[in-house]
N, C-alpha and C positions, 0 to 999 in steps of 0.2 A: 154549825154556827155560820151566820151570814158573813160573806167576804166584803165587809164594808170598809171603804177607804175614805177618810176625811181629807178633802181636797180644798185648796184655796186658790184664788186669783186676786190680782190687784189691778184696778183701773185708777190711773193717777193723773193729776195735773202737773204741768211742767213747772219746775221751781226756778229755773233761770241758769242753773249750772249743774255739771255732772256730779260734783261732790255731794251736794245736798240732795240731788235726785237719788243717788245710790243710797245715801244714809236713810232717806225716807223709806225706801223699799226694804232696807234692812229692818227697820222698826215694824213695818207691816208684816214681814216674815216672822219676826219674833212674836208678834201678837197672834199670828196664825198658829204658831207652834204652841203658844199658851192655850189656845182653843182646841188643841189636839190635832191640828192638821199635820199630815205626813207628806204632802206634796203641794207645791205652789208654783204658779207661773206669772210672769210679768208681761207687760204690753210690748208691742213692736218697738225696737230700738229704745228700750225703756230708760236708758241712762242719758238720753239726748232729747232735744226737741224733735218734732217731725219736720226736719229741715228740707224734705223733698217738696215742700210747697214752692221752693225756689230752686234755681239752677246756678249755684255759685261755688267756685272751687274752695272757698274758705271752709265749707262744711265737710271736706275730707278730714278735717281735724278731729272729728268725732270717732273715726275708725281706730280699731286696735286689733291686735292679734287674738286669735282664739285657738287654744285655750290659754296661752301664756300672757295675755294682756292683763292689765290691772283689775278690770271689772270681773272677769271670770275667776281670776285667782281669789279675789275678795269674796265672791259668791261661794267658792269652794270652802273657804273658812266659815262662812255663814251656814252652809249645809252641815258641816261638822258640828257647829255650835247648836243648831236647832234640831238636828236629826231628821231634816226634811229633804226630799228630792226637790230640786229647783230647776225650772226652765228659764233660761236667761237670754233674751233676745238683744243682740247688739249689732252694730255696724262693724263688720270684720274686714281687716286688710290682711290678705294672705302674703302678698309681695307687692312691690311697686306696680301699680296699674291694675291689680287684681283685688276688687272689692266686692263684698257679698252682704246681703241682708240675712243674718244668721241667728240661730238660737242654739246655745250650748245647753246640754242636759247634764246635770250633776247629781250623783246619787246621794243618798242620805248620809253616807260616811265621808262625803267630800270628794269622792272619786269622779273625775271627769270621764263621762261615758262616751261622748261624741257630740256631733253637731248636725243640725239640719240647715241647709241653705235654700232660701226661697227660690222656687222655680220660675214663677210667672211674675214678670216685672212690668208694672204699668207705666205708661207715659202719656198722661192726660193732665189737663189743667189742675193744679193743686197737688198732683201726685207724679212729679217728674222723676221717677225712680231710675229710669234707664240712664240718666245722667250720672248716677252714682254706682249702681249695682250691676254686676254680671249675673246672668241666670244661674241658679243653683246647679251643681254638678255632682252631688253626693247621693242622688236617689232619694228614697223615702225610708230612712232608717227608723226602726222601732227599738227602743232602748229597754233592756231588762233591768228594771229598777227595784228598789226595796218595796215599792207599792204595787208593782205589776209592770205591764208592758205599755210604755208611754211613747207617743209619737208627737210630731209638731208639723203644722201646716201654717204658713204665715200670710195673713191679711188677704191680698188679692188672689192668692192661691185658692181661696175658698170658693171662687166662682168656677173652678175647674174640677169636675167630679172624678177625674182619673186618679189624682193623687190621694183623695179620700179613700178610694177603693184600694189603691196599692198599700196604704197604711193598714187597712183592714186585712188584706191578704198577708201582710207581714206580721200580723198578730196583735195589732194595737187594741188595748182595752180603753185607754183614755188618750185623746188627742187634744193638745193645747193649740189654740188658734189665736196667737197674738196679732193685734190689728191696730190700725189708725184710720178710721173711716168717719166721714163728716156728715153732719145733718143735711138732709135734702138729697144727697148723692145716693145713699144706699140704705136709708132707714127702713124702707119696706123690705128690702132683701135681708137685712140683718137678722130678723127673727124668723126667716123662712129658710135660708140656705143651710145653716148649720144644723137645725133640727131635721131637715130633710136628709142631710148627709149622715146624721146619727142613725136615722131609720134605715137608710139604704145600706149602711155598712155595719150597723148593729154594734156600736160602741158608744162610750161617753165622749162628749166634746165640751171643752172649756173655751168659750168665746170671749175674748178680752178686747175691749176698745178703750182708747184714750178718752179723756173727758176735758172739755173746756177749749178755749182758743189760745193760740200760742203766737209768738212774736214774728214768725216768718210768713204769715199769710192769713187768709180769712176763714180757713177751715174751722168749723165748729164741731169738734169731736163730741159725740153724744153718749158716750158711755154705754149704759144698759147691758153691761157684761153679764154673762150667765153660764151655768152648767146645764146641759141637756142630756137626757138619758137615751138608751137605745130604742125607746118607743117614741122619741121625738118630743117628750114632755120636759118642761123646765123643772129643774130640781130646786125648789124654792122660788123666790121672787127674782126677777132681774134686778140689777143694780140701778142706781139713780142715773138719769140722763144729764145731770148737771154737776154732780159732786163726786169727788174722789171717794173710793170705797174699797174696803177689803171684803171679799165674799168667801165664806167658808161653808161647805156643804158636804153631807155624807152621801157617797156614791156606792150603791150596792152592786158590786161587780158580778154577783151571781145572776143579776138580771140579764147580763150579756148572753150567757148560755141558755137561759130560759127563752129569750127572744129568738135566738138562732135556731133553737129546736122548734119553736112555734111557727116562725115565718120562713125559715129555711132558704133564705136568699142565696147563701153561699152554695148550698146544694144545687140550686137550680140555675146557677150561672152558666153561660154558654160561651166560654172563651174561644172555642173552635169557630164561632160565628162572628167574631169581633175584629177580624183582620183589617177591615176598612177603617176602623177607628184610629189606627196609627199611621195611615197614609198621609203624606204631606198635603 
């Protein structure tokens, strides 16, 4: 029998406050569960606006502890209710002065499995993230979930192939890539980089982008979220570039082993020759 995982993602418009944003995602998750999904992921800092369009101290208010903050705790309850694995990207405060762009991973029974912290932090117009976030310091964990081995790579990370590869070496079958990227800045790259990473590392990727414009800047988030398979092919259509959308797709995990036997990229790696890649 094929090892098919029904997976979901949400690209959402900002509602104006955290309470309604979380409630909206809960309803999307319940609908995904009704459609048979067993895993779902949300967009970058899903319960807040993309406040990094500006550099203002007021936006530290969006940060909360992980896993003991209100949002992750609520998502644990939702996972238990729906029986789904949930990838939950939030603004994390570890202690005073220590802030991270983080995604918690919750198993289908509500168990908190751990978190990924974004490694690569941009600091360019409209994406002033170094003002808020320290670079991630937890490596590239892959979580053994009810649906298989799930990893996370967040937004700007996607431009750096090293993390994609480490997730593959750590056993990832599906990597969620929650993002907030705007029209004109990266549209060309959006449908190029993640399919290429899926091919190079021979796993599935869920690429999630916000959609619409928000109150703190001119960024026009263009959605077009999608799942891509280990051959670099979209699984179904991409989502709308203008509207909120729940995307549910069947992912045949047996394809991972098929592709790895056919293309054999992991067999032919040359780590003995790569020392220069990690020199400053």
